[in-house]
N, C-alpha and C positions, 0 to 999 in steps of 0.2 A: 327234460325240463325246458320250459320257455322262460325268456327273460321276465315275462310278467310274473311268474311265480317267485322268482328271486326278489323282485321289487315288492311284491305283496308280503313276502317273508320279512323283509327289512321293516316295512310299515307295520307289521304285526307286533314288533317290539316297541316302536315309538313313532310318533309323527315326525316326518322329515321333509325338508325342502328338496326340490329336484337336484339342486347342487349337492346337497348332503348325500343323496342316494348315489349320484354319479361319483362322488368322492369315495364312497365305500367300495365301488367297483374298481376304482383307480388305485387306491392305496390302503383301503381298510379291509374288513373281513371279506367282502365280496371278491377281492383280488385273490383270495385263496382258492376259489372254485369257479369263477366266471369272469368273462371279459365283456365289457359294455362301454361304449363311448358315451360322453355326455349327451350327444345328439340322440343316440338310441334310447337313453333313459327318458329324455323329455318326450320323445315320440310315444314311447310305451306308456308313460304316465297319462298322456292325452287320451290314448285308447282306453286305459283303465278307468279314467274319469267318465268317458262316454258310455262305458259298459256298467257304470255305477259300482265299480269295485273299489274305487277310492273317491274321496272328496277332498276339497282343500279349503283352507282359510287364507284369504288374501291379507297380508300384512303390509300396510302402506310404508313406503320408504321414500323419504324426500329426494326428489331429483332422479329417481330410478323407477323401474317397473315394480309393481307390488311383488312382494315375496310370497310365494305360495307354499304353505305348509300342508303336506298331504297326509291324510289319515286313511286307514283301512275302514271300509264300511262293513256292515253285517254281510252283505252279498259278497264282498271281497274276501272276507274271512271264510265264507262258505266255499268259494272258488278255491282258495288256498288249501283248506282242510280236505276237500274232495281230492285234490291233487296229491296231498300228503298221504292219503290212505291207499294210494295205488302203489304197486310194486315198482321198483326202479330197475333199470338195466344199466350195466356198465357202458360208459361212453366209448365209442370208437376213437382210437388215437388218430388224429390228423396232425402229422408232424413233418415239417420240411426235411429234417434230418433223415427221415425214412426214405425220401426220394433221393437225397444225396447218397445214402447208402446203396441205393439201387443203381445209380449212374455215376457215382463218384470216381470210378475208374477212368472216366473220360477227361478229368482235369488233374492238374498238378497236385500231388499228395500234400504239399505244403499248404495249399488252399484249404484242404480238408482239416489239417491239423490246426491251422489258425482259427477256423470256424468252430471246431470242437473246443478249443481253448477259450474262445470268446463266449461260447454258450456255457461252459463250465463256470466262468466268472459271473455271468448273468444269473445262473441258478444259485450260486453261492450268495450273491447279493440278495436274492429273493428269500433265501433261508433266513438271513439276518432280519430282513424286513418283517417277515411273518412271525419270527420269534418275538419281535418287539410288540406286535399285536397281541400275542399270547401272554405277555408278562403279567398283565393285570389279572388274568384268569389263573395262571399257574401259581401265583403267590397266595391265592385264597381258595384253593381247591375244595377244602372242607366246608366252606361257607357259601359256595356258589349256588345260585338259584338254578333250577332244572334247565331253563332256557339258556343259561350261560355255560352249563356243563356240556350241552349239545354243541354250542359254539366252540368251546375249548377242544372238544374231540375232533371237530372238522378242521380247526386250525392245526392240531397235531398231525392230522392226515396230510394237510397241505405242506407242512414242514417235511414230513417223510417223503412226499412226492418230489420235492425240490432236492432233498438230500440224495434220493435215488438217482436223479439226473446227474448230480455231481459225481456220484460213484460210477455211473455209466460212462461219463466223460473221461474219468480217470482210467477206467478199463479200456476204453476205445483208444485213448492216447498211448497207453502202454502197448497195446496190440499193434497199432499202426507204426509207432516209432521203432518197434522191434523188427519190422519187415526189412528185407534186403533192399527193397526199392527206396526206402527212406534214407538209407545211409548215404 
């Protein structure tokens, strides 16, 4: 998946400003499955507009630049649906802790323990953040529109992903602190 498809997917639901799209990646639904900076979002929106996949309406703001509200074009919807029809492949894990696991024996065991404890806390906080995103869906499961059922399911997957990290951190900490070297 390319960033462009994620942005087109957001715009398929409703018109949004670039700031609103970036905010989705930072703390909204997009944070469940993709990372993108505000700069990356604006660059990609510019490309999508040049490719006629999105269009925008400029809303004047006194004393500021015009606010651009982006909408999906027919061509953009076709681009998105063509991508949606293709099979997907699991994403390869790119994880710094994997490299630490490979070479962690070269540093003090306490450094590893502190890092895993820190990561555990980050993943636990992410679980709570994502659960808040899901509250509106989870409370109304029977009355959700199809597009919201799909969002709810991906949010549930994101929660499980973060919970799995917390569980792995617990397992790793238990294994490391049981080692004779840790004592």
